[in-house]
C-alpha positions in Angstrom: -71.0 300.9 107.9 -72.9 302.4 110.9 -71.6 301.7 114.4 -74.5 299.3 115.4 -73.9 297.3 112.2 -70.2 297.2 112.9 -70.7 296.0 116.4 -73.2 293.3 115.3 -70.7 292.1 112.7 -67.9 292.0 115.2 -70.0 290.0 117.6 -70.9 287.6 114.9 -67.2 287.2 114.0 -66.3 286.6 117.6 -69.0 284.1 118.0 -67.9 282.3 114.9 -64.1 282.4 115.3 -63.4 283.7 118.8 -63.4 280.2 120.3 -61.1 278.9 117.6 -58.7 281.7 118.1 -58.7 281.2 121.8 -58.0 277.5 121.4 -55.2 278.3 118.9 -53.6 280.6 121.3 -53.8 278.0 124.1 -52.2 275.4 121.8 -49.4 277.8 120.9 -48.7 278.6 124.6 -48.9 274.9 125.6 -46.6 274.0 122.7 -44.0 276.6 123.8 -44.1 275.4 127.4 -44.1 271.7 126.5 -41.2 272.2 124.1 -39.1 274.0 126.7 -39.9 271.4 129.3 -39.1 268.5 127.1 -35.8 270.1 126.0 -34.8 270.5 129.7 -35.8 266.9 130.4 -33.8 265.6 127.5 -30.7 267.5 128.5 -31.0 266.1 132.0 -31.8 262.5 131.2 -30.1 261.6 128.0 -26.5 261.8 129.4 -27.5 258.9 131.7 -27.9 256.6 128.7 -25.1 255.0 126.7 -26.2 256.3 123.4 -25.9 260.0 124.3 -23.6 262.2 126.3 -23.3 265.8 127.5 -22.2 266.9 124.1 -25.2 265.5 122.1 -28.0 266.1 124.6 -28.3 269.9 124.4 -28.6 269.9 120.6 -31.0 267.0 120.6 -33.1 268.9 123.2 -33.2 272.0 121.0 -34.3 270.0 118.0 -37.2 268.5 120.0 -38.1 271.9 121.4 -38.4 273.5 117.9 -40.2 270.4 116.6 -42.8 270.7 119.3 -43.3 274.4 118.6 -43.7 273.8 114.8 -46.2 271.0 115.5 -48.2 273.4 117.8 -48.2 276.0 115.1 -49.6 273.5 112.6 -52.3 272.3 115.0 -53.3 275.9 115.8 -53.6 276.8 112.1 -55.6 273.7 111.5 -58.0 274.7 114.3 -58.5 278.0 112.5 -59.7 276.2 109.4 -56.5 276.4 107.4 -56.1 273.4 105.1 -53.2 271.1 105.5 -51.9 271.7 102.0 -52.1 275.5 102.7 -50.1 275.0 105.9 -47.4 273.1 104.1 -47.3 275.8 101.5 -47.0 278.5 104.2 -44.3 276.6 106.1 -42.4 276.0 102.8 -42.6 279.7 101.8 -41.6 280.8 105.3 -38.8 278.3 105.4 -37.5 279.6 102.0 -37.7 283.2 103.2 -36.0 282.4 106.5 -33.3 280.4 104.6 -32.5 283.4 102.4 -32.6 285.9 105.2 -30.7 283.9 107.7 -28.0 282.1 105.7 -25.5 282.7 108.5 -27.8 281.1 111.0 -28.3 278.0 108.8 -24.5 277.7 108.5 -24.3 277.7 112.3 -26.8 274.8 112.4 -24.9 272.9 109.8 -21.6 273.5 111.6 -23.2 272.3 114.9 -24.4 269.1 113.3 -20.9 268.5 111.9 -19.3 269.1 115.3 -21.7 266.6 116.9 -21.1 264.1 114.1 -17.3 264.3 113.8 -16.6 265.1 117.5 -13.5 267.3 117.4 -14.3 268.0 121.0 -16.7 267.1 123.8 -18.2 269.1 126.7 -15.5 269.5 129.3 -12.6 269.7 126.7 -10.3 272.7 126.6 -10.0 273.9 123.0 -8.2 276.6 121.2 -8.7 278.1 117.7 -8.2 281.3 115.9 -11.7 282.3 116.9 -11.9 281.3 120.5 -10.3 279.3 123.4 -11.8 277.9 126.6 -13.4 274.9 128.2 -16.5 273.7 126.3 -19.6 274.0 128.5 -22.4 273.4 125.9 -22.8 272.7 122.2 -26.1 274.1 121.0 -28.0 274.1 117.7 -26.7 277.6 116.8 -23.7 278.4 119.1 -21.2 276.9 121.5 -20.7 278.1 125.0 -17.3 278.1 126.6 -15.6 279.3 129.8 -12.1 280.9 129.6 -9.3 280.2 132.0 -10.0 283.4 133.9 -13.7 282.5 134.2 -15.3 284.5 131.4 -18.3 283.3 129.5 -17.9 283.1 125.7 -20.8 282.6 123.3 -19.5 281.7 119.8 -21.4 280.8 116.7 -20.8 277.2 115.6 -19.6 278.3 112.2 -16.8 280.4 113.7 -15.4 277.3 115.4 -16.0 274.9 112.6 -14.3 277.1 110.0 -11.1 277.4 112.1 -8.4 274.9 113.0 -9.2 273.4 116.4 -6.6 272.3 118.9 -8.1 270.0 121.6 -6.0 269.8 124.7 -7.9 266.9 126.2 -8.5 264.6 123.2 -5.3 262.5 123.7 -4.8 260.5 126.9 -1.1 261.5 127.3 0.9 264.7 126.6 4.6 265.5 126.3 5.9 268.3 128.5 8.9 270.3 127.4 11.1 272.3 129.7 13.8 274.5 128.3 16.7 275.4 130.6 19.8 277.5 129.8 23.0 276.7 131.8 26.3 278.4 131.9 29.0 277.4 129.4 31.2 276.5 132.3 28.6 274.2 133.8 28.8 270.4 133.6 26.3 269.3 131.0 26.2 265.7 132.3 25.5 266.9 135.8 22.7 269.2 134.6 21.2 266.3 132.6 21.3 264.0 135.6 19.7 266.6 137.9 16.8 267.2 135.5 16.2 263.5 134.8 16.2 262.8 138.6 13.6 265.6 139.1 11.4 264.1 136.3 11.7 260.5 137.6 10.9 261.6 141.1 7.5 262.9 140.1 5.0 259.9 140.1 2.9 261.7 137.4 5.7 261.4 134.9 5.4 258.3 132.8 8.2 255.8 132.4 7.3 255.0 128.9 8.4 256.9 126.9 11.1 257.7 129.4 12.2 261.3 130.1 15.1 262.6 128.0 17.4 265.7 128.1 18.9 267.1 124.9 21.4 269.9 124.2 19.2 271.9 121.8 21.2 275.0 121.2 24.4 276.8 121.9 23.2 280.3 122.6 25.0 283.6 122.9 25.3 283.3 126.7 24.0 279.8 127.6 23.9 276.1 126.6 20.2 275.4 126.1 19.0 272.1 127.4 15.5 270.6 126.9 13.8 268.1 129.2 11.1 266.1 127.6 8.7 264.1 129.7 5.4 262.4 129.2 2.4 262.5 131.5 -1.3 261.9 131.5 -3.2 264.8 130.0 -5.2 265.2 133.2 -2.0 265.7 135.2 -0.1 267.8 132.7 -0.7 271.3 134.1 0.1 270.4 137.7 3.1 268.4 136.6 4.5 271.2 134.6 4.3 273.6 137.5 5.8 271.2 139.9 8.8 270.3 137.7 9.5 273.9 136.9 9.9 274.7 140.6 11.7 271.4 141.5 14.1 271.7 138.6 15.2 275.2 139.6 15.8 274.2 143.2 17.6 271.0 142.2 20.0 272.8 139.8 20.7 275.5 142.4 21.5 272.7 145.0 23.8 271.0 142.5 25.6 274.2 141.8 24.6 274.4 138.2 24.4 278.1 137.3 21.6 279.4 135.1 22.9 282.5 133.4 20.9 285.7 133.1 21.6 289.0 131.4 23.9 291.4 133.3 24.0 295.1 133.0 27.3 296.9 133.7 26.9 300.5 134.8 30.1 302.7 134.6 30.3 305.9 136.7 30.8 309.0 134.5 34.2 309.8 136.0 35.4 306.2 135.1 34.1 306.2 131.6 36.7 306.2 128.8 37.4 309.6 127.3 
């Protein structure tokens, strides 16, 4: 084909389809922008309703976003003259190809749905598993975002969390705190028990029901091992643990209850047995 003929044919094609292609591109861009905007709006507004919370909203927002994008693609293809039946066939074939190529991604989506449905944790809970540990910041369609105790950002696929045993430190309203203390064999067990119970009872965050108890748990090689068990609200557990650790040590020292520790005896060479 000679250049003038090619140019003429190109201009005819542009005149015939150029406008439709431009409209299709505009629809795709608007769909992308609208989907992103609606997702952000949903994440912001849904937690204010009773039916949704901070855990559900992000995933629902992502579903709406991808739904808008897919709708925009369908509209754009229709504007280019592609028949609806053909569009459905294309989407079906693409979906099958994507499903085969991205099986791991689909498992993450399924795991995310199960997490939202069964709620082993919510946004704001501190969780621990063989895969990850940290405070949940967001549960997405594909992955969960967490923040560790030392402030690190963790991005974990949903399937990794779902396939592991999950320990949720915030699920229950109350938690038992356990304090292990070793005292000297010559120390008065009853006195040590009273000191530890007084320390626990003096802290207002310690619950009276169940009441604090102290058991002799073990007769060790160099100490009698006591265990103080006290219950507190989950939200107070960390601060209460730190406070009782310090107060218990001071109270035992004041009462004269000795806490044994390993000793090392160093013998001068000239005094060592020959």
